[in-house]
C-alpha positions in Angstrom: 25.5 -60.3 -13.2 22.1 -58.9 -14.6 22.1 -55.3 -15.3 19.1 -53.0 -15.1 18.4 -50.8 -17.7 17.4 -47.3 -16.2 14.8 -45.8 -18.1 14.1 -41.7 -17.6 11.3 -40.0 -18.7 11.5 -36.5 -19.6 9.1 -34.1 -18.1 7.5 -32.0 -20.8 8.3 -28.3 -20.4 4.9 -27.3 -20.2 4.3 -29.8 -17.2 7.5 -28.3 -15.5 6.4 -25.0 -15.8 3.0 -25.2 -14.6 4.6 -26.9 -11.7 7.0 -24.2 -11.0 4.5 -21.4 -11.5 2.2 -23.2 -9.1 4.7 -23.7 -6.5 6.2 -20.1 -6.9 2.4 -18.9 -6.7 1.8 -20.9 -3.6 5.0 -19.6 -1.8 4.0 -15.9 -2.8 0.5 -16.4 -1.4 2.0 -17.8 1.8 4.4 -14.7 2.0 1.9 -12.6 1.4 -0.1 -13.6 4.4 2.6 -14.1 6.8 3.3 -10.2 6.0 -0.1 -9.2 6.6 -0.2 -10.9 9.8 2.9 -9.3 10.8 1.7 -6.0 9.6 -1.3 -6.7 11.9 1.1 -7.5 15.0 2.9 -4.3 14.2 -0.4 -2.3 14.3 -1.5 -3.9 17.5 1.7 -3.4 19.3 1.8 0.0 18.1 -1.7 0.6 19.3 -0.7 -0.8 22.9 2.3 0.9 23.2 0.4 4.2 22.7 -2.4 2.7 25.2 0.4 2.5 27.7 2.0 5.8 27.0 -1.5 7.6 28.0 -2.1 5.8 30.9 1.8 6.2 31.9 1.3 10.1 31.1 -2.5 11.1 31.4 -3.0 13.7 28.7 -6.3 15.9 29.2 -8.2 15.4 25.6 -7.6 19.3 25.2 -3.8 18.8 25.6 -1.8 19.5 22.1 -0.2 16.1 22.1 -3.4 14.3 22.6 -4.4 14.9 18.7 -0.9 14.0 17.9 -1.1 10.8 19.7 -4.4 9.7 18.0 -2.8 10.6 14.5 -0.2 8.6 15.3 -2.4 5.4 16.1 -4.3 6.4 13.1 -1.6 6.9 10.9 0.0 3.5 11.9 -3.6 1.8 10.8 -3.5 3.7 7.3 -0.1 2.9 6.6 -0.6 -0.8 7.2 -3.6 -0.9 5.0 -1.6 0.7 2.3 1.3 -2.0 2.6 -1.8 -4.7 2.5 -2.9 -2.7 -0.7 0.9 -3.4 -2.1 1.0 -7.0 -1.1 -1.9 -7.6 -3.1 -1.1 -6.0 -6.1 2.1 -8.0 -5.9 0.4 -11.3 -5.4 -2.3 -10.2 -8.3 0.6 -9.2 -10.8 2.7 -12.3 -9.7 -0.6 -14.8 -10.6 -1.1 -12.5 -13.9 2.4 -13.2 -15.1 2.2 -17.1 -13.9 -0.9 -17.4 -16.2 0.9 -15.7 -19.0 3.9 -18.0 -18.9 1.3 -20.7 -19.1 -0.2 -19.5 -22.7 2.2 -19.3 -25.5 -0.1 -17.1 -27.4 1.6 -13.6 -27.7 -1.4 -11.3 -28.3 -3.2 -12.7 -25.3 0.0 -12.1 -23.3 0.2 -8.5 -24.6 -3.5 -7.9 -23.7 -2.3 -9.3 -20.0 0.5 -7.1 -19.9 -1.8 -4.0 -20.8 -4.5 -5.3 -18.3 -1.6 -5.6 -15.9 -0.2 -1.9 -16.6 -3.8 -0.6 -16.0 -4.0 -2.4 -13.0 -0.6 -1.1 -11.9 -1.4 2.4 -12.5 -4.7 2.4 -10.8 -3.6 0.8 -7.8 -0.4 3.2 -7.7 -2.4 6.2 -7.8 -4.6 4.5 -5.1 -1.9 4.1 -3.0 -0.6 7.7 -3.6 -4.0 9.3 -2.7 -4.0 7.4 0.5 -0.5 8.4 1.2 -1.9 12.1 0.6 -4.8 11.5 2.7 -2.9 10.5 5.7 -0.3 13.5 5.3 -3.4 15.9 5.3 -4.6 14.2 8.4 -1.1 14.4 10.0 -1.0 18.3 8.8 -4.4 19.0 10.7 -3.7 17.1 13.5 -0.5 18.9 14.3 -2.4 22.2 13.5 -4.8 21.7 15.7 -2.7 20.9 18.3 -0.4 23.9 18.0 -3.8 26.2 18.0 -5.0 24.7 20.9 -1.5 25.3 22.9 -1.0 28.6 21.5 -4.3 30.2 20.5 -4.7 33.6 19.3 -0.9 33.7 18.5 1.7 34.2 16.2 2.4 31.0 16.0 -1.1 29.7 15.6 -1.3 32.4 12.6 2.0 30.6 11.1 0.2 27.0 11.4 -2.7 28.5 9.9 -0.9 29.6 6.9 1.1 26.4 7.0 -2.0 24.3 6.6 -3.6 26.5 4.0 -0.6 25.8 1.9 -0.5 22.3 2.4 -4.3 21.8 1.9 -3.5 24.0 -1.7 -0.6 21.5 -2.3 -2.2 18.4 -1.3 -5.4 19.1 -3.2 -3.5 20.3 -6.5 -1.5 16.6 -6.0 -4.8 14.8 -5.8 -5.9 16.9 -8.9 -2.7 15.9 -10.6 -3.3 12.2 -9.8 -6.9 12.4 -11.3 -5.4 13.8 -14.5 -3.0 11.2 -14.7 -5.3 8.4 -14.2 -7.8 9.8 -16.9 -4.8 10.4 -19.2 -3.4 6.5 -18.8 -7.0 5.2 -19.2 -7.3 7.1 -22.3 -3.7 6.2 -23.8 -4.5 2.3 -22.9 -8.1 2.6 -24.6 -6.8 4.1 -27.9 
């Protein structure tokens, strides 16, 4: 009986890490694209549902709920765009981490981490500004609907007051985000 000696070759750690990060990156990219397709399908289904609702219950363009329905459709699209931006950010950060893992140079990894932090903060501020914009549009749509339904009444005055307060709040929040972005840039550049 002859025995055959088996030889095993060890895979270098760098090759294994590179293969694993490549596999992870490809899987993540496919997942992100799938999520974006699902978001697009959800937006389409919501738009179809709104159209069906409008067709089933015809609403005059001056009716209060007409603006609310339009705002709902627009909000859905804008929320979808925000979700896609977040998915893009996850993919970008994962790619940066995968690249950092491949390079054993600590100073380069620190530079990559600082860049990622800057990008993350910038994207986060951008997403928050988008959310504030959506909130402002929603507030305006509801306010317009109430003013059309109940013109020259106490309800219209209350809505006007609440809307002014909301506008001030949103303006202050946007200013705060701008200051935070400026401070973050100064801190990182120091």
